[in-house]
C-alpha positions in Angstrom: -0.3 21.0 24.7 -0.5 17.2 24.5 -1.5 14.7 21.9 -2.4 11.3 23.1 -0.8 12.1 26.5 2.5 13.1 24.9 3.7 16.7 24.8 4.0 18.2 21.3 6.9 20.4 20.3 6.1 24.1 20.4 6.5 24.5 16.7 3.6 22.0 16.0 0.0 22.7 16.8 -2.3 19.8 16.0 -5.6 20.5 14.2 -8.1 18.0 12.7 -7.0 18.9 9.1 -3.3 18.6 9.7 -0.4 20.3 11.3 0.3 24.0 11.5 4.0 24.3 11.2 5.7 27.5 12.3 9.3 28.6 11.8 9.6 31.5 14.1 13.4 31.5 14.0 13.4 32.1 10.3 10.6 34.6 10.5 8.3 32.5 8.3 4.6 32.7 8.8 2.6 29.7 10.0 1.4 27.3 7.3 -1.1 24.4 7.4 0.1 21.1 6.0 -1.9 18.1 5.2 -1.0 14.8 6.8 -1.0 12.0 4.2 -1.6 8.3 4.7 0.5 5.6 3.1 -2.3 5.2 0.5 -2.2 8.9 -0.3 1.6 8.9 -0.7 1.4 5.7 -2.8 -1.2 7.2 -5.1 0.9 10.4 -5.5 4.0 8.3 -6.3 2.1 5.7 -8.3 3.5 2.8 -6.2 2.1 0.2 -3.9 1.2 1.5 -0.4 3.4 -1.1 1.3 6.5 0.3 -0.5 5.9 3.8 1.0 7.2 2.6 4.4 10.6 1.7 2.9 11.2 5.2 1.4 13.5 7.6 3.1 10.8 10.2 3.6 10.5 11.7 7.1 7.3 10.5 8.9 5.0 11.5 11.7 4.3 8.5 14.0 1.0 9.3 15.7 1.1 5.9 17.4 2.8 2.6 16.5 0.1 1.8 14.0 -0.7 5.3 12.7 2.0 6.8 10.5 1.5 9.9 8.4 3.7 12.0 6.1 3.7 15.7 5.7 2.8 16.7 2.1 5.9 19.0 1.9 8.2 16.1 2.8 6.8 14.0 0.0 7.1 16.8 -2.5 10.7 17.5 -1.4 11.5 13.8 -1.9 10.2 13.9 -5.4 12.1 17.1 -6.2 15.3 15.5 -4.7 15.0 12.4 -6.9 14.1 14.2 -10.2 16.5 13.8 -13.1 16.7 16.1 -16.0 15.4 14.9 -19.3 
């Protein structure tokens, strides 16, 4: 399978609504994940969209000008930076 002329890894299948991520080695079932724009991530984190690009959250580069983030990576980032009250 190719996306934009580039082969996609076997553990990703591209669908219009996002990615289906499978983890066959761990025996986990496939799950559908949303791809978020910088504006989506910024709204979730309550920051300016331009600041999202500087955060150490893994990203999916669809092309040089099209960057998206997996929803689970954004949630993991928030959990990792949470401090107890």
